[in-house]
VEXMI-994731 format. One record per residue (C-alpha): residue number from 1; residue in three letters; x, y, z. Coordinates in steps of 0.2 Angstrom, whole numbers, always signed. Example, Ala and Ser with C-alpha at 12.3 -4.5 7.8 and 13.67 -1.06 7.14 Angstrom:
residues 2
1; ALA; +62; -22; +39;
2; SER; +68; -5; +36;
//
This chain:
residues 296
1; UNK; +921; +462; +363;
2; UNK; +909; +476; +355;
3; UNK; +904; +462; +341;
4; UNK; +901; +449; +355;
5; UNK; +889; +462; +363;
6; UNK; +881; +465; +347;
7; UNK; +878; +448; +343;
8; UNK; +870; +444; +358;
9; UNK; +859; +458; +357;
10; UNK; +854; +452; +340;
11; UNK; +850; +436; +346;
12; UNK; +840; +442; +361;
13; UNK; +830; +451; +349;
14; UNK; +827; +439; +336;
15; UNK; +822; +426; +349;
16; UNK; +808; +438; +357;
17; UNK; +801; +443; +340;
18; UNK; +801; +426; +333;
19; UNK; +792; +419; +349;
20; UNK; +778; +435; +348;
21; UNK; +775; +432; +329;
22; UNK; +773; +413; +331;
23; UNK; +760; +416; +344;
24; UNK; +752; +431; +335;
25; UNK; +750; +421; +317;
26; UNK; +742; +406; +329;
27; UNK; +730; +419; +335;
28; UNK; +725; +426; +319;
29; UNK; +724; +409; +312;
30; UNK; +711; +403; +326;
31; UNK; +700; +418; +324;
32; UNK; +701; +417; +304;
33; UNK; +708; +433; +302;
34; UNK; +722; +429; +291;
35; UNK; +720; +440; +276;
36; UNK; +709; +433; +261;
37; UNK; +721; +439; +247;
38; UNK; +738; +431; +250;
39; UNK; +753; +441; +242;
40; UNK; +757; +433; +225;
41; UNK; +775; +435; +229;
42; UNK; +780; +426; +244;
43; UNK; +794; +436; +254;
44; UNK; +810; +429; +255;
45; UNK; +813; +433; +272;
46; UNK; +801; +429; +287;
47; UNK; +791; +442; +298;
48; UNK; +803; +439; +312;
49; UNK; +818; +443; +302;
50; UNK; +811; +459; +294;
51; UNK; +807; +465; +311;
52; UNK; +823; +460; +318;
53; UNK; +832; +468; +306;
54; UNK; +823; +485; +307;
55; UNK; +823; +485; +326;
56; UNK; +842; +482; +328;
57; UNK; +843; +497; +317;
58; UNK; +837; +507; +331;
59; UNK; +850; +499; +342;
60; UNK; +864; +500; +331;
61; UNK; +869; +518; +332;
62; UNK; +867; +523; +313;
63; UNK; +855; +536; +308;
64; UNK; +853; +532; +290;
65; UNK; +844; +514; +286;
66; UNK; +850; +513; +269;
67; UNK; +867; +515; +275;
68; UNK; +865; +503; +290;
69; UNK; +856; +492; +277;
70; UNK; +868; +491; +265;
71; UNK; +885; +491; +276;
72; UNK; +881; +482; +290;
73; UNK; +867; +469; +287;
74; UNK; +872; +465; +269;
75; UNK; +890; +464; +275;
76; UNK; +891; +457; +291;
77; UNK; +875; +449; +294;
78; UNK; +872; +436; +280;
79; UNK; +877; +421; +292;
80; UNK; +861; +426; +302;
81; UNK; +848; +431; +287;
82; UNK; +854; +419; +272;
83; UNK; +841; +425; +262;
84; UNK; +843; +443; +263;
85; UNK; +835; +453; +249;
86; UNK; +840; +470; +241;
87; UNK; +837; +486; +250;
88; UNK; +823; +492; +240;
89; UNK; +814; +475; +243;
90; UNK; +816; +477; +260;
91; UNK; +807; +494; +260;
92; UNK; +794; +488; +250;
93; UNK; +791; +473; +263;
94; UNK; +789; +485; +278;
95; UNK; +771; +491; +276;
96; UNK; +766; +473; +277;
97; UNK; +773; +473; +296;
98; UNK; +762; +487; +302;
99; UNK; +750; +478; +311;
100; UNK; +763; +465; +317;
101; UNK; +773; +478; +325;
102; UNK; +758; +488; +332;
103; UNK; +753; +474; +341;
104; UNK; +770; +469; +346;
105; UNK; +773; +486; +353;
106; UNK; +758; +486; +364;
107; UNK; +762; +468; +371;
108; UNK; +779; +475; +377;
109; UNK; +769; +489; +386;
110; UNK; +759; +476; +395;
111; UNK; +774; +469; +401;
112; UNK; +780; +484; +410;
113; UNK; +778; +484; +429;
114; UNK; +763; +493; +436;
115; UNK; +771; +502; +449;
116; UNK; +756; +515; +454;
117; UNK; +768; +530; +450;
118; UNK; +768; +536; +430;
119; UNK; +774; +550; +421;
120; UNK; +766; +558; +405;
121; UNK; +771; +567; +391;
122; UNK; +771; +571; +373;
123; UNK; +785; +573; +360;
124; UNK; +784; +582; +343;
125; UNK; +787; +571; +328;
126; UNK; +791; +585; +313;
127; UNK; +789; +577; +297;
128; UNK; +797; +592; +286;
129; UNK; +807; +608; +290;
130; UNK; +794; +622; +293;
131; UNK; +800; +630; +277;
132; UNK; +794; +616; +267;
133; UNK; +777; +613; +276;
134; UNK; +767; +621; +259;
135; UNK; +777; +609; +247;
136; UNK; +776; +593; +258;
137; UNK; +766; +579; +251;
138; UNK; +771; +564; +260;
139; UNK; +761; +566; +275;
140; UNK; +745; +576; +267;
141; UNK; +730; +574; +276;
142; UNK; +739; +564; +291;
143; UNK; +752; +578; +298;
144; UNK; +746; +595; +304;
145; UNK; +753; +610; +314;
146; UNK; +756; +610; +331;
147; UNK; +765; +620; +345;
148; UNK; +777; +614; +358;
149; UNK; +789; +623; +369;
150; UNK; +800; +625; +356;
151; UNK; +790; +633; +344;
152; UNK; +777; +628; +329;
153; UNK; +781; +613; +319;
154; UNK; +772; +602; +306;
155; UNK; +771; +584; +310;
156; UNK; +764; +571; +323;
157; UNK; +765; +569; +340;
158; UNK; +771; +554; +352;
159; UNK; +761; +552; +368;
160; UNK; +770; +541; +380;
161; UNK; +768; +537; +398;
162; UNK; +781; +529; +410;
163; UNK; +783; +523; +427;
164; UNK; +798; +529; +439;
165; UNK; +808; +513; +432;
166; UNK; +809; +521; +414;
167; UNK; +798; +509; +406;
168; UNK; +785; +513; +392;
169; UNK; +766; +508; +400;
170; UNK; +758; +516; +384;
171; UNK; +762; +526; +369;
172; UNK; +748; +534; +355;
173; UNK; +752; +543; +338;
174; UNK; +742; +558; +335;
175; UNK; +743; +573; +323;
176; UNK; +753; +588; +330;
177; UNK; +738; +599; +331;
178; UNK; +729; +587; +343;
179; UNK; +732; +594; +362;
180; UNK; +738; +583; +377;
181; UNK; +724; +585; +387;
182; UNK; +711; +579; +373;
183; UNK; +698; +567; +381;
184; UNK; +702; +554; +367;
185; UNK; +721; +553; +370;
186; UNK; +718; +553; +388;
187; UNK; +707; +540; +389;
188; UNK; +718; +528; +378;
189; UNK; +734; +532; +386;
190; UNK; +728; +533; +404;
191; UNK; +713; +521; +405;
192; UNK; +721; +504; +411;
193; UNK; +732; +515; +424;
194; UNK; +730; +514; +442;
195; UNK; +739; +525; +455;
196; UNK; +746; +543; +452;
197; UNK; +751; +550; +436;
198; UNK; +761; +565; +435;
199; UNK; +762; +577; +420;
200; UNK; +764; +595; +414;
201; UNK; +751; +609; +414;
202; UNK; +745; +604; +397;
203; UNK; +736; +589; +403;
204; UNK; +724; +598; +414;
205; UNK; +708; +592; +410;
206; UNK; +690; +591; +415;
207; UNK; +692; +572; +416;
208; UNK; +702; +572; +432;
209; UNK; +688; +568; +443;
210; UNK; +682; +553; +431;
211; UNK; +701; +546; +432;
212; UNK; +702; +549; +451;
213; UNK; +684; +537; +451;
214; UNK; +693; +523; +442;
215; UNK; +708; +524; +453;
216; UNK; +720; +536; +444;
217; UNK; +724; +553; +452;
218; UNK; +732; +564; +438;
219; UNK; +743; +577; +447;
220; UNK; +750; +593; +438;
221; UNK; +756; +610; +442;
222; UNK; +743; +623; +440;
223; UNK; +739; +638; +427;
224; UNK; +744; +656; +431;
225; UNK; +724; +659; +430;
226; UNK; +721; +645; +443;
227; UNK; +718; +646; +462;
228; UNK; +733; +638; +472;
229; UNK; +730; +621; +481;
230; UNK; +737; +611; +494;
231; UNK; +748; +598; +488;
232; UNK; +755; +583; +497;
233; UNK; +774; +585; +500;
234; UNK; +776; +569; +492;
235; UNK; +766; +573; +477;
236; UNK; +776; +589; +474;
237; UNK; +793; +579; +475;
238; UNK; +789; +566; +463;
239; UNK; +781; +581; +453;
240; UNK; +799; +587; +451;
241; UNK; +805; +571; +445;
242; UNK; +795; +572; +430;
243; UNK; +810; +575; +419;
244; UNK; +812; +556; +420;
245; UNK; +802; +556; +403;
246; UNK; +810; +570; +395;
247; UNK; +826; +559; +398;
248; UNK; +817; +544; +389;
249; UNK; +811; +555; +375;
250; UNK; +830; +561; +371;
251; UNK; +834; +543; +371;
252; UNK; +820; +539; +359;
253; UNK; +824; +554; +348;
254; UNK; +844; +553; +348;
255; UNK; +849; +535; +353;
256; UNK; +834; +524; +343;
257; UNK; +832; +539; +329;
258; UNK; +813; +541; +331;
259; UNK; +814; +559; +327;
260; UNK; +819; +563; +308;
261; UNK; +810; +570; +293;
262; UNK; +817; +560; +279;
263; UNK; +801; +547; +278;
264; UNK; +794; +544; +260;
265; UNK; +782; +534; +266;
266; UNK; +768; +538; +281;
267; UNK; +767; +518; +284;
268; UNK; +785; +515; +285;
269; UNK; +787; +532; +297;
270; UNK; +774; +522; +307;
271; UNK; +783; +507; +307;
272; UNK; +800; +516; +311;
273; UNK; +793; +524; +326;
274; UNK; +785; +509; +333;
275; UNK; +802; +498; +329;
276; UNK; +811; +513; +340;
277; UNK; +799; +509; +355;
278; UNK; +802; +491; +353;
279; UNK; +821; +494; +353;
280; UNK; +819; +506; +369;
281; UNK; +811; +490; +378;
282; UNK; +826; +481; +376;
283; UNK; +838; +494; +380;
284; UNK; +850; +489; +396;
285; UNK; +852; +506; +404;
286; UNK; +833; +514; +405;
287; UNK; +834; +529; +416;
288; UNK; +824; +529; +432;
289; UNK; +821; +539; +447;
290; UNK; +818; +532; +465;
291; UNK; +801; +535; +474;
292; UNK; +793; +530; +488;
293; UNK; +778; +517; +485;
294; UNK; +763; +528; +481;
295; UNK; +753; +519; +495;
296; UNK; +766; +520; +508;
//
């Protein structure tokens, strides 16, 4: 029964990915945006197959991509992917998928339901152990030091905004030193939303009024040095349900294996992170909470 369910999920992923890749290639060709310099060696696997294998890894439960590829893909999936390449060749092909999988992830975010009730938070993505910061070279000039609720770390941040159905509305990757209330981060993360967004105190910003004028009310708890203010009872209850986004982050880090410090290439790390977000879009049991309609 489990193999049948896995087969259905694999086919579902490939159909969705292949449909998008075909549309994306047509869009590039219609705007003459195809690369002027073609690779001298054409890959045996298509872009759809590469992305499907990568995304399915985040559904498989494996925690080591090499083990997954050699023990599952190469031994049990040749009927689905008859032109499989070696593990090392597959790794070499991943950087070519950065643009495609980034647009795919953003496209899936656009498909999420605009409910008017959103939750925002960031999650740390350490790229190495703190004891190895001074020796780390893979993410040099990309990662930085940052602080989370669990202490200091060296790496990146994944900024997320979701709706009450657990669907990802938007995401952003930044160095760890970029604060949650950074004006650029807030503008890119929340710029297209209207309704109410619930976040922690780290999102307190001077842009509250600007977002309010565009139709988005950002609601947070107050800091100790701030004056107390009256809050609508419904908003207070929804603010308590902000833990929903923590559940989404836990799924991304544990089930989808987005958070680990074994990457040897920044581009491959970015591809894996976005592949985890794509896999989460097809996750069948997303966490959710019930809230009254925002405009009720």
